[in-house]
C-alpha positions in Angstrom: -37.9 -9.8 36.5 -41.7 -9.1 37.3 -44.4 -11.6 37.7 -48.2 -10.6 36.9 -51.2 -12.7 38.0 -53.0 -14.1 36.0 -56.6 -13.8 37.0 -58.5 -12.3 40.1 -58.1 -14.1 43.6 -61.0 -14.5 45.7 -62.0 -11.5 47.6 -62.7 -13.3 50.7 -59.6 -15.6 52.9 -60.1 -19.5 53.3 -62.5 -20.1 55.8 -61.0 -23.3 57.3 -60.6 -24.3 60.3 -57.9 -27.3 61.5 -59.4 -30.0 63.9 -58.5 -29.4 67.3 -54.7 -30.5 68.3 -53.7 -31.3 64.8 -53.7 -30.0 61.2 -55.1 -31.5 58.2 -52.7 -33.3 56.1 -52.7 -32.7 51.7 -55.4 -34.8 49.7 -53.8 -34.5 47.5 -36.0 -24.7 15.1 -32.5 -26.8 16.9 -33.2 -29.7 18.8 -33.3 -29.8 22.4 -30.5 -29.4 23.8 -30.0 -30.8 27.7 -29.7 -28.1 30.5 -26.6 -27.5 32.0 -27.9 -28.6 35.5 -30.4 -31.4 34.6 -33.1 -30.7 37.2 -33.3 -33.6 39.8 -36.3 -36.1 38.5 -39.4 -36.4 40.4 -40.9 -39.8 40.5 -44.1 -39.5 42.8 -47.6 -39.9 41.1 -49.2 -36.5 40.0 -52.2 -35.3 42.3 -55.5 -34.8 40.5 -57.4 -32.2 41.8 -60.8 -34.2 40.7 -63.3 -33.4 43.4 -63.8 -30.4 45.4 -63.1 -32.3 48.6 -59.9 -32.8 47.5 -59.0 -29.2 46.4 -60.2 -28.1 50.1 -57.7 -30.8 51.5 -55.0 -28.7 49.8 -56.3 -25.7 50.6 -56.0 -26.8 54.0 -53.2 -28.0 53.9 -51.2 -25.2 52.6 -51.8 -22.4 54.7 -49.0 -20.6 56.5 -48.3 -22.5 60.0 -48.8 -19.2 61.2 -52.2 -19.0 60.9 -53.1 -22.4 62.3 -54.6 -23.0 65.7 -53.0 -25.6 67.5 -54.7 -26.6 70.7 -53.7 -28.0 74.3 -52.0 -26.6 76.9 -48.6 -28.7 76.4 -46.2 -26.5 74.6 -44.3 -29.6 73.2 -47.0 -31.3 72.1 -48.1 -28.2 70.2 -44.7 -27.1 68.7 -44.9 -31.3 67.4 -47.7 -30.6 66.1 -47.1 -27.3 64.2 -43.2 -29.4 63.1 -45.5 -32.0 61.4 -48.3 -29.9 59.7 -44.9 -27.6 59.0 -43.6 -31.2 57.1 -47.0 -31.9 55.3 -47.1 -28.3 54.0 -43.6 -28.6 52.4 -44.6 -32.2 50.5 -47.7 -30.3 49.2 -45.9 -27.3 48.0 -43.7 -29.9 46.4 -46.2 -31.9 44.3 -47.1 -32.0 40.5 -50.5 -31.4 40.5 -53.3 -31.5 37.7 -56.7 -30.7 36.9 -58.4 -31.1 33.7 -60.5 -28.0 32.6 -63.9 -28.4 30.2 -63.8 -26.0 26.9 -66.1 -23.8 28.9 -63.3 -23.3 31.5 -60.6 -21.7 29.3 -60.0 -19.6 26.2 -57.9 -19.7 22.8 -56.4 -17.0 21.2 -55.5 -17.0 17.7 -53.8 -19.0 15.6 -50.1 -18.3 13.6 -50.1 -20.1 10.8 -46.2 -18.9 10.1 -45.2 -20.7 13.0 -48.1 -23.3 13.9 -49.0 -22.1 17.2 -51.8 -21.6 18.8 -51.8 -19.2 22.0 -53.6 -20.4 25.7 -55.4 -17.2 26.1 -54.9 -16.9 30.2 -56.3 -13.5 30.8 -59.2 -15.4 32.2 -58.4 -18.1 34.3 -59.4 -21.3 33.8 -61.9 -22.9 35.7 -62.4 -27.0 36.9 -65.0 -28.6 39.0 -68.0 -26.8 37.4 -66.3 -23.5 38.5 -65.1 -24.5 42.1 -62.1 -24.2 41.4 -60.2 -21.7 39.8 -56.2 -21.5 39.0 -54.6 -18.2 39.0 -51.4 -19.2 37.0 -47.8 -16.3 37.4 -46.5 -15.7 33.7 -43.8 -13.5 31.9 -45.3 -14.3 27.9 -47.7 -16.0 26.4 -48.6 -19.2 26.5 -48.8 -21.0 23.0 -49.0 -24.7 21.5 -47.5 -25.8 18.5 -50.8 -27.0 16.5 -50.2 -28.1 12.7 -53.1 -26.2 10.2 -55.5 -29.7 10.4 -54.8 -29.8 14.1 -56.3 -26.7 14.7 -59.0 -27.5 13.1 -59.7 -30.4 15.0 -59.2 -28.3 17.9 -61.6 -25.1 16.9 -64.2 -28.1 16.1 -63.8 -29.4 19.7 -64.3 -26.1 21.6 -67.2 -25.1 19.2 -68.8 -28.4 20.5 -68.0 -28.5 24.4 -65.7 -31.0 23.8 -62.2 -29.7 24.1 -60.2 -30.2 26.9 -57.5 -28.2 28.5 -54.9 -30.7 30.8 -53.0 -28.0 33.3 -49.8 -29.7 35.1 -48.8 -27.0 37.8 -47.3 -26.6 41.1 -48.5 -24.8 43.9 -47.0 -21.0 43.8 -46.8 -19.2 47.1 -45.1 -16.5 45.2 -48.2 -15.2 44.3 -49.1 -14.2 48.3 -51.7 -16.9 49.0 -51.8 -20.6 47.8 -55.5 -20.6 48.2 -57.9 -18.4 48.6 -62.0 -18.8 48.6 -64.7 -20.3 50.7 -65.0 -23.3 52.1 -68.7 -23.0 53.0 -69.4 -22.3 48.9 -67.0 -25.2 47.9 -65.2 -22.3 45.7 -61.7 -22.0 45.5 -58.9 -20.1 43.8 -55.3 -21.8 44.0 -52.0 -19.9 43.2 -50.2 -21.7 40.4 -47.1 -22.0 38.9 -47.7 -23.5 35.6 -45.3 -26.9 34.6 -47.3 -28.3 31.3 -50.7 -28.0 29.2 -52.2 -30.2 27.0 -54.9 -29.7 24.6 -57.3 -32.6 23.7 -59.6 -33.0 21.5 -63.8 -34.5 21.8 -61.7 -38.1 21.3 -58.8 -37.0 24.3 -56.2 -37.1 21.6 -53.3 -34.5 21.8 -53.7 -31.6 19.8 -50.8 -29.4 21.4 -48.5 -29.2 24.2 -47.0 -26.6 26.2 -44.1 -27.3 28.5 -42.1 -24.9 30.7 -38.3 -25.6 32.2 -40.0 -27.0 35.1 -41.2 -29.5 32.7 -38.0 -32.5 32.6 -38.6 -33.0 36.5 -41.7 -34.9 36.0 -40.7 -36.2 32.8 -41.8 -39.8 34.1 -45.6 -38.4 34.3 -45.4 -36.2 31.3 -45.2 -38.5 28.8 -41.2 -39.2 28.4 -40.1 -36.6 26.2 -39.3 -33.0 26.1 -40.3 -30.8 23.7 -42.6 -30.4 20.6 -42.8 -32.7 17.4 -42.2 -32.0 14.4 -41.5 -33.3 10.9 -39.8 -31.7 7.7 -39.0 -32.0 4.3 -36.8 -31.1 1.7 -34.5 -29.2 0.1 -35.1 -31.8 -3.2 -32.1 -32.2 -5.2 -32.5 -34.1 -9.0 -33.6 -33.2 -12.3 -35.8 -33.2 -14.5 -38.6 -31.5 -12.8 -40.4 -28.2 -11.3 -38.9 -27.9 -8.1 -41.5 -25.3 -6.4 -44.2 -28.3 -7.8 -42.7 -31.0 -6.5 -41.8 -29.7 -2.9 -45.7 -28.5 -2.6 -46.9 -32.1 -3.1 -43.8 -33.4 -0.5 -45.2 -31.0 2.3 -48.7 -32.3 2.1 -46.6 -35.3 4.2 -45.8 -33.3 7.1 -48.9 -33.7 9.0 -49.3 -37.7 8.9 -45.5 -37.9 9.5 -45.7 -35.5 12.9 -48.1 -37.6 13.5 -46.3 -41.0 13.1 -43.8 -39.5 14.9 -46.1 -38.7 17.7 -47.8 -41.8 18.1 -43.4 -43.1 18.3 -42.7 -41.1 20.3 -44.5 -42.6 23.3 -42.7 -45.9 22.7 -39.4 -44.3 22.0 -38.8 -41.0 23.8 -35.4 -40.7 22.5 -35.9 -41.0 18.6 -35.0 -38.4 16.4 -33.3 -38.0 13.4 -32.8 -37.2 9.1 -33.5 -39.6 6.9 -32.8 -39.1 2.9 -34.3 -41.1 0.5 -34.4 -42.1 -3.0 -37.6 -41.5 -5.1 -38.2 -42.9 -8.4 -41.4 -42.0 -10.3 -42.8 -43.5 -13.0 -44.4 -41.9 -16.1 -47.8 -41.6 -14.6 -46.4 -40.0 -11.6 -46.5 -42.7 -9.2 -44.0 -43.5 -6.6 -42.6 -46.7 -8.1 -39.9 -46.9 -5.4 -38.6 -45.8 -2.1 -34.7 -46.2 -1.3 -33.4 -45.3 2.5 -29.9 -43.8 0.9 -28.8 -42.2 4.6 -30.7 -43.0 8.1 -30.1 -41.8 11.4 -33.8 -42.1 12.8 -32.4 -45.9 12.9 -36.1 -46.8 14.1 -38.6 -49.2 11.7 -41.9 -48.3 12.9 -40.9 -44.7 11.4 -39.3 -45.6 8.2 -42.4 -47.8 7.4 -43.9 -44.6 8.5 -41.9 -42.7 5.5 -42.1 -45.1 3.0 -45.6 -46.2 2.8 -46.5 -42.3 2.9 -43.8 -41.4 -0.4 -45.1 -43.9 -2.1 -48.9 -42.8 -1.4 -48.4 -39.1 -3.3 -49.4 -38.5 -7.0 -46.6 -36.8 -8.3 -48.1 -36.5 -11.7 -48.2 -32.5 -12.8 -44.4 -31.5 -11.9 -42.4 -32.9 -15.2 -43.5 -32.1 -18.4 -41.3 -34.6 -19.2 -43.2 -38.1 -20.3 -40.8 -40.7 -18.8 -40.3 -40.9 -15.2 -37.7 -39.3 -13.1 -35.6 -39.9 -9.7 -35.3 -37.0 -6.7 -33.4 -37.2 -3.5 -34.9 -35.2 0.0 -34.1 -35.5 3.4 -37.1 -36.2 5.9 -36.6 -34.7 9.6 -38.4 -36.0 12.5 -37.1 -34.3 15.9 -38.4 -32.5 18.9 -38.4 -28.7 18.9 -37.7 -26.8 21.8 -40.6 -25.6 23.5 -40.9 -21.7 23.9 
């Protein structure tokens, strides 16, 4: 399968020279099904590229060994230094890196209201550290973030205010060619990156949307403990004495707040998810009198409380012509969708 390079690498090679006798070290939808052959988990911490010096050190440590000059007349010592450098380079190539990209350094594409997805536009490579670091991602399809209508408004406002942040998690990619190009003198570098995950955060630092690639499962401990995109769904409604479409429309207003409860809960219980079936008694004034949990596959008290509180806050007047109350049953599902 062909690979395309997002962004344009700098035209000049990295003009860096290693110290004599040694090389520099590096500074730095359906439920989700488990992979047939799970990737070996990686427990080492993420390497933050949060300074120009760290990026420079990374570029020094990832040059091909045959492009590094090792001084000295003793062949054994030179071979030893080359082996040590190669080992350091291998370690650098197998790390997880993170870069925080400000609103001015990335672009968002269109929002798909039907799929609730927001495109991350990588046609222009993301830039961090005031333009000192450019990330070139190889990709074969669009990067999309699962974002609710409410969240996309928050994201748009944060982008307009310049307070949004894209947190990019990535590995280094030597299949694009040189891992790092640029100029040490100018302090400007282009790093070839293989995407692992992207977090879009608003001006308050809250997570708006995430995209994960299959590589993310190797770094589950670093990325937050769960794999996939949190989703909440309500329905279909079962019962008599009401206008089903009108009632469903009222219930669907709970999708966003229930999803928020689920996202918050996943931070503490990454394995939580499932469906509850609730029975709802509605009074003649349209207010919810009682919520009864008929079946519960969630088995999580905080999420039960969330469902109970939000359903009881509903005003369901106008969904029946009868002057008395009514009963209905409805499933509420919270689960992780496979990330595209």
